[in-house]
PANU-137741 format. One record per residue (C-alpha): residue number from 1; chain; x, y, z. Coordinates in Angstrom, 2 decimals, decimal comma. Layout:
BEGIN
{NUM A {X Y Z}}
...
END
This chain:
BEGIN
{1 A {-26,28 46,71 4,36}}
{2 A {-25,73 44,14 1,76}}
{3 A {-22,38 44,43 1,26}}
{4 A {-21,87 43,82 5,72}}
{5 A {-24,29 40,82 5,19}}
{6 A {-21,95 39,31 2,51}}
{7 A {-19,41 39,73 4,62}}
{8 A {-20,90 38,11 7,76}}
{9 A {-21,78 35,55 5,09}}
{10 A {-18,02 34,39 3,54}}
{11 A {-16,45 34,74 7,13}}
{12 A {-19,35 32,27 8,09}}
{13 A {-18,35 30,13 5,00}}
{14 A {-14,37 30,10 6,08}}
{15 A {-15,14 29,01 9,29}}
{16 A {-17,45 26,18 8,45}}
{17 A {-15,46 25,06 5,63}}
{18 A {-13,70 21,10 5,13}}
{19 A {-10,48 21,83 6,71}}
{20 A {-7,62 21,10 3,97}}
{21 A {-6,06 18,00 3,78}}
{22 A {-2,63 20,04 4,33}}
{23 A {-3,42 20,05 7,59}}
{24 A {-2,13 17,22 10,12}}
{25 A {-5,31 17,40 11,59}}
{26 A {-7,60 17,11 9,67}}
{27 A {-11,44 14,85 8,70}}
{28 A {-14,26 14,90 6,00}}
{29 A {-17,15 14,71 8,32}}
{30 A {-19,02 17,25 10,48}}
{31 A {-18,25 16,75 13,76}}
{32 A {-21,79 15,60 14,86}}
{33 A {-20,76 12,74 13,00}}
{34 A {-17,20 11,68 14,09}}
{35 A {-17,65 8,32 15,52}}
{36 A {-16,83 7,45 18,60}}
{37 A {-15,51 4,02 18,92}}
{38 A {-15,24 4,04 22,53}}
{39 A {-19,38 3,62 22,93}}
{40 A {-18,99 0,37 20,54}}
{41 A {-16,56 -1,79 21,92}}
{42 A {-18,56 -4,63 21,74}}
{43 A {-19,77 -4,31 18,38}}
{44 A {-16,05 -3,49 17,38}}
{45 A {-14,30 -6,47 19,32}}
{46 A {-16,99 -9,07 17,31}}
{47 A {-15,70 -7,60 13,96}}
{48 A {-12,47 -7,72 14,43}}
{49 A {-12,46 -11,38 15,40}}
{50 A {-14,43 -11,77 11,88}}
{51 A {-12,11 -9,45 10,10}}
{52 A {-8,56 -11,62 11,67}}
{53 A {-9,56 -14,52 9,73}}
{54 A {-8,47 -13,57 7,27}}
{55 A {-4,63 -14,45 5,65}}
{56 A {-2,55 -12,83 7,51}}
{57 A {-0,48 -10,89 4,97}}
{58 A {1,18 -7,90 6,46}}
{59 A {4,25 -7,60 8,59}}
{60 A {3,71 -3,75 8,85}}
{61 A {0,98 -1,11 9,28}}
{62 A {1,86 2,41 9,43}}
{63 A {-1,09 4,77 10,91}}
{64 A {-0,74 8,16 9,99}}
{65 A {2,15 6,95 7,99}}
{66 A {1,55 9,76 4,63}}
{67 A {5,12 9,79 3,76}}
{68 A {4,67 5,43 3,36}}
{69 A {8,94 5,59 4,37}}
{70 A {8,23 2,98 6,92}}
{71 A {6,53 0,78 4,49}}
{72 A {9,25 1,41 2,11}}
{73 A {12,03 0,39 4,72}}
{74 A {10,28 -2,88 4,87}}
{75 A {9,87 -3,55 1,26}}
{76 A {13,66 -3,71 0,39}}
{77 A {14,00 -6,24 2,82}}
{78 A {11,00 -8,20 1,10}}
{79 A {8,46 -7,58 4,04}}
{80 A {4,49 -6,59 3,56}}
{81 A {3,33 -2,89 4,74}}
{82 A {0,76 -0,83 4,51}}
{83 A {0,12 2,96 5,20}}
{84 A {-2,68 4,65 6,73}}
{85 A {-3,65 8,42 6,00}}
{86 A {-6,56 10,74 5,50}}
{87 A {-3,73 12,37 2,88}}
{88 A {-3,43 8,92 0,66}}
{89 A {-6,93 7,66 0,67}}
{90 A {-10,70 9,19 1,87}}
{91 A {-11,08 6,02 3,01}}
{92 A {-8,60 6,81 6,10}}
{93 A {-10,36 8,96 7,81}}
{94 A {-10,27 8,18 11,55}}
{95 A {-13,50 9,82 13,12}}
{96 A {-15,59 8,11 10,78}}
{97 A {-16,79 4,90 11,15}}
{98 A {-16,06 3,57 7,83}}
{99 A {-12,32 5,07 8,21}}
{100 A {-12,03 3,39 11,48}}
{101 A {-13,11 -0,13 10,24}}
{102 A {-10,52 0,09 7,22}}
{103 A {-7,95 0,60 9,85}}
{104 A {-8,86 -2,30 11,86}}
{105 A {-9,53 -4,92 8,76}}
{106 A {-5,38 -3,91 7,72}}
{107 A {-4,39 -4,46 11,40}}
{108 A {-6,43 -7,71 11,34}}
{109 A {-4,50 -8,93 8,26}}
{110 A {-0,85 -8,34 10,45}}
{111 A {1,24 -11,18 11,29}}
{112 A {0,91 -12,55 15,02}}
{113 A {4,49 -10,74 15,42}}
{114 A {3,98 -7,63 13,43}}
{115 A {4,61 -4,17 14,06}}
{116 A {2,29 -0,88 14,43}}
{117 A {3,96 1,67 13,48}}
{118 A {2,45 5,20 14,49}}
{119 A {2,70 9,10 14,41}}
{120 A {0,10 10,85 15,20}}
{121 A {-1,13 14,41 14,96}}
{122 A {1,19 16,34 17,42}}
{123 A {0,41 19,97 16,47}}
{124 A {-2,06 20,57 18,50}}
{125 A {-0,16 18,82 21,19}}
{126 A {3,50 20,00 20,90}}
{127 A {4,80 23,44 22,83}}
{128 A {4,94 25,51 19,64}}
{129 A {0,72 25,98 19,53}}
{130 A {0,86 25,99 23,70}}
{131 A {-1,29 29,19 22,54}}
{132 A {-4,03 27,50 20,74}}
{133 A {-4,13 24,38 22,63}}
{134 A {-3,64 26,00 25,95}}
{135 A {-3,00 22,47 27,59}}
{136 A {-1,32 22,53 31,28}}
{137 A {-1,07 19,57 34,07}}
{138 A {-4,45 20,36 35,46}}
{139 A {-6,41 20,54 31,68}}
{140 A {-4,96 18,24 29,61}}
{141 A {-7,15 18,28 27,27}}
{142 A {-6,30 21,84 26,88}}
{143 A {-9,37 24,53 24,95}}
{144 A {-11,91 22,47 24,07}}
{145 A {-13,76 26,14 22,53}}
{146 A {-11,43 25,74 19,81}}
{147 A {-12,69 22,92 17,18}}
{148 A {-9,26 21,94 15,98}}
{149 A {-8,70 21,05 19,60}}
{150 A {-11,51 19,07 20,15}}
{151 A {-10,42 17,27 16,51}}
{152 A {-7,16 16,25 17,89}}
{153 A {-8,85 14,89 21,02}}
{154 A {-11,06 12,99 18,56}}
{155 A {-8,71 11,96 16,32}}
{156 A {-6,22 10,70 19,31}}
{157 A {-9,04 8,65 21,84}}
{158 A {-10,06 6,97 18,33}}
{159 A {-6,26 5,94 18,21}}
{160 A {-5,89 5,19 21,53}}
{161 A {-9,19 3,02 21,16}}
{162 A {-7,96 1,24 17,99}}
{163 A {-4,40 0,03 19,94}}
{164 A {-6,50 -0,78 22,58}}
{165 A {-8,93 -3,21 20,71}}
{166 A {-6,19 -4,36 18,75}}
{167 A {-3,54 -5,96 21,53}}
{168 A {-6,39 -7,22 23,07}}
{169 A {-7,23 -9,41 20,09}}
{170 A {-3,49 -10,81 19,39}}
{171 A {-1,13 -9,20 22,31}}
{172 A {2,05 -10,70 20,25}}
{173 A {1,94 -7,27 18,46}}
{174 A {5,05 -4,95 18,39}}
{175 A {4,34 -1,49 18,84}}
{176 A {6,27 1,92 18,27}}
{177 A {4,69 5,37 18,70}}
{178 A {6,51 8,44 18,37}}
{179 A {5,79 11,74 19,80}}
{180 A {7,95 15,22 20,03}}
{181 A {9,62 14,94 23,77}}
{182 A {6,96 18,16 24,13}}
{183 A {4,17 16,68 23,08}}
{184 A {0,96 16,10 25,68}}
{185 A {-0,42 13,86 23,81}}
{186 A {1,40 10,50 26,00}}
{187 A {0,01 12,35 29,16}}
{188 A {-4,00 12,24 28,45}}
{189 A {-5,32 10,15 30,79}}
{190 A {-6,71 7,64 27,90}}
{191 A {-3,13 7,24 26,70}}
{192 A {-2,03 6,85 30,85}}
{193 A {-4,81 3,88 30,84}}
{194 A {-3,27 2,25 28,07}}
{195 A {0,20 2,54 28,95}}
{196 A {-0,75 0,63 32,36}}
{197 A {-2,55 -1,90 31,13}}
{198 A {-0,05 -3,00 28,19}}
{199 A {2,88 -2,35 30,78}}
{200 A {4,51 0,17 27,62}}
{201 A {7,61 1,81 28,12}}
{202 A {9,35 4,92 26,59}}
{203 A {12,29 5,22 25,14}}
{204 A {14,16 8,71 24,51}}
{205 A {16,09 9,50 21,52}}
{206 A {17,17 12,20 19,58}}
{207 A {16,08 12,43 15,45}}
{208 A {19,40 14,43 14,13}}
{209 A {21,06 10,80 14,77}}
{210 A {18,96 9,36 12,47}}
{211 A {19,78 12,25 9,30}}
{212 A {17,11 14,39 10,40}}
{213 A {17,36 18,29 9,39}}
{214 A {16,33 19,18 12,85}}
{215 A {17,92 17,66 16,71}}
{216 A {14,12 16,70 17,43}}
{217 A {14,30 15,11 20,85}}
{218 A {11,26 12,36 20,69}}
{219 A {10,15 9,40 22,71}}
{220 A {9,16 6,71 21,38}}
{221 A {6,32 4,42 23,15}}
{222 A {6,29 1,02 22,73}}
{223 A {6,35 -2,58 23,87}}
{224 A {9,52 -4,04 21,90}}
{225 A {12,52 -4,18 24,66}}
{226 A {14,86 -4,15 21,33}}
{227 A {14,14 -0,69 20,37}}
{228 A {15,64 0,52 23,29}}
{229 A {18,75 0,13 21,44}}
{230 A {17,58 3,42 19,54}}
{231 A {18,64 5,31 22,91}}
{232 A {20,39 8,73 22,19}}
{233 A {21,95 10,93 24,20}}
{234 A {22,64 15,01 22,67}}
{235 A {25,79 16,59 23,50}}
{236 A {26,98 19,57 22,38}}
{237 A {28,89 17,89 19,61}}
{238 A {26,33 16,32 18,41}}
{239 A {24,21 19,39 18,40}}
{240 A {26,92 21,20 16,42}}
{241 A {27,19 18,52 14,39}}
{242 A {23,61 18,32 13,37}}
{243 A {23,49 22,21 12,81}}
{244 A {26,24 22,22 10,60}}
{245 A {24,63 19,57 8,42}}
{246 A {21,45 21,26 8,26}}
{247 A {23,36 24,92 6,87}}
{248 A {24,83 22,79 4,36}}
{249 A {21,59 21,52 3,07}}
{250 A {19,97 24,81 3,34}}
{251 A {22,61 26,73 1,22}}
{252 A {21,96 23,59 -1,63}}
{253 A {18,18 23,82 -1,76}}
{254 A {16,32 26,36 -4,11}}
{255 A {13,96 27,30 -1,81}}
{256 A {15,48 26,69 2,10}}
{257 A {13,35 25,62 4,68}}
{258 A {11,59 27,12 7,00}}
{259 A {10,93 25,60 10,56}}
{260 A {10,89 28,47 13,02}}
{261 A {9,97 31,74 13,09}}
{262 A {11,44 34,80 15,86}}
{263 A {8,71 37,00 16,87}}
{264 A {8,90 40,01 19,24}}
{265 A {6,46 39,70 21,52}}
{266 A {4,51 43,51 23,14}}
{267 A {6,43 43,52 25,99}}
{268 A {9,56 43,62 24,10}}
{269 A {10,78 40,05 24,65}}
{270 A {12,41 37,51 21,67}}
{271 A {10,57 34,21 21,16}}
{272 A {10,14 31,66 18,97}}
{273 A {6,87 29,82 16,69}}
{274 A {6,31 27,52 14,19}}
{275 A {7,63 28,25 10,39}}
{276 A {5,54 26,92 7,27}}
{277 A {8,11 24,21 6,86}}
{278 A {7,17 22,71 10,56}}
{279 A {5,09 19,93 9,24}}
{280 A {7,53 18,36 7,48}}
{281 A {9,87 17,68 10,47}}
{282 A {7,10 15,40 11,70}}
{283 A {7,94 12,80 8,62}}
{284 A {9,78 9,62 9,79}}
{285 A {13,31 10,22 8,08}}
{286 A {14,09 6,84 5,94}}
{287 A {17,35 6,23 8,44}}
{288 A {15,19 5,99 10,95}}
{289 A {12,95 3,57 9,35}}
{290 A {15,49 0,99 8,74}}
{291 A {16,59 1,12 12,46}}
{292 A {13,17 0,61 13,42}}
{293 A {12,89 -2,26 10,99}}
{294 A {15,86 -3,76 12,18}}
{295 A {14,49 -3,51 15,81}}
{296 A {11,26 -5,45 14,72}}
{297 A {14,25 -8,18 13,35}}
{298 A {15,59 -8,94 16,64}}
{299 A {12,11 -9,06 18,51}}
{300 A {12,82 -12,42 19,29}}
{301 A {16,04 -11,46 21,36}}
{302 A {13,45 -9,28 23,52}}
{303 A {13,46 -12,01 26,51}}
{304 A {17,10 -11,80 26,47}}
{305 A {17,57 -8,37 26,63}}
{306 A {16,97 -7,08 30,29}}
{307 A {13,92 -3,53 30,28}}
{308 A {16,02 -0,75 29,55}}
{309 A {16,00 1,42 33,47}}
{310 A {14,67 4,45 32,24}}
{311 A {11,88 2,09 30,95}}
{312 A {8,47 3,86 32,59}}
{313 A {5,57 3,68 33,80}}
{314 A {4,68 -0,14 33,09}}
{315 A {8,23 -1,64 33,78}}
{316 A {8,39 -4,72 36,23}}
{317 A {10,59 -4,89 39,11}}
{318 A {13,49 -7,77 38,83}}
{319 A {12,42 -10,58 40,88}}
{320 A {13,84 -10,81 44,12}}
{321 A {13,12 -14,17 45,21}}
{322 A {12,37 -17,48 42,85}}
{323 A {8,50 -17,12 43,82}}
{324 A {8,68 -13,57 42,57}}
{325 A {10,38 -15,27 39,34}}
{326 A {7,86 -17,22 38,70}}
{327 A {5,27 -14,78 38,86}}
{328 A {6,53 -12,53 36,72}}
{329 A {6,37 -15,82 34,36}}
{330 A {3,09 -16,28 34,87}}
{331 A {2,12 -12,37 33,66}}
{332 A {4,90 -12,47 30,83}}
{333 A {2,98 -15,40 29,17}}
{334 A {0,38 -14,20 26,36}}
{335 A {-3,33 -13,96 27,34}}
{336 A {-5,88 -11,74 26,71}}
{337 A {-6,14 -8,54 28,63}}
{338 A {-9,36 -6,99 30,07}}
{339 A {-11,68 -4,89 27,55}}
{340 A {-9,79 -1,86 29,02}}
{341 A {-13,15 -0,05 31,21}}
{342 A {-11,28 2,48 32,92}}
{343 A {-9,32 3,73 28,94}}
{344 A {-13,31 3,69 27,81}}
{345 A {-14,00 5,90 30,77}}
{346 A {-11,10 8,00 29,85}}
{347 A {-11,79 8,30 25,99}}
{348 A {-16,16 9,07 27,17}}
{349 A {-14,94 11,87 29,89}}
{350 A {-12,86 13,77 26,86}}
{351 A {-15,25 13,58 24,52}}
{352 A {-17,87 14,76 26,49}}
{353 A {-15,64 17,10 27,51}}
{354 A {-15,31 18,29 23,61}}
{355 A {-18,99 17,67 23,02}}
{356 A {-19,84 20,48 26,07}}
{357 A {-17,16 23,20 24,90}}
{358 A {-18,70 22,52 21,42}}
{359 A {-22,38 23,71 22,34}}
{360 A {-21,00 26,26 24,69}}
{361 A {-19,28 28,11 21,37}}
END
């Protein structure tokens, strides 16, 4: 009897233990202590107004940038950057009030045309983990009975609220958020609202063209038109070239990396799932970071470069008359965007669904 009780206690402790810091979806707080910025919008706007009085010393803010490569790429040309990630400092926990305000303070130090670069944790949004998150078109929030899925929703909801507050305060800031093409991140209701409010659009590229081990089709969400120069189309020849390069690297490595593992399903079919080294593919390559820096340096050409034809969903159609052209010029003038009521409602709805699922679990 005692041994069975001990086993139960050990299993319970493993369930409620704090998540490891080698996981891309992690936090340092209990679920009941998570900070919900969508409930404190007015307070946070006042906080950001005060923080914005600080000297503008940063050129790039890399959110979830544990590798610090984006920061390093900017510092190579004499710019100043800052990387924010929970693995770099315990004060960088976006699910806590203090961690969220640290992120706001750093954003307030950005130059008026500084860059916010980010790659939110995607392990609970991609196709590789579909059996865990169970996201569908009808239920993009997925299986909220799973603690990790709820944590992923909280991290993304806080990140979206951060972007809304900062872009409202300084509309001239540039933005670049990266996700794999199979990610459900940009399909979340609150992200769709953010895209519509700030007229963001998506650039499709492949990280294999930027010295990545894998081809990795990616979406770059941005308001920086010069970033459309990173658009790439993959061909069979390109795919073979990238695969050959990866094979050469694997032969040189003392411990070859395993990104995908073949699995045999009960019905006899063969499938693939993420391997132990798959989280490494989320890191930006130095080549990609330098390419983004080059696009940011050419940001002043944005007005002369037409918006990419594949831009969606906030792209404006070209004017067909003089009056339409004047109206478009008025819309392009810097102005303070409204508070994004629909976005806050979407984040609150996601939080309520997660809380309800947590109670049921």
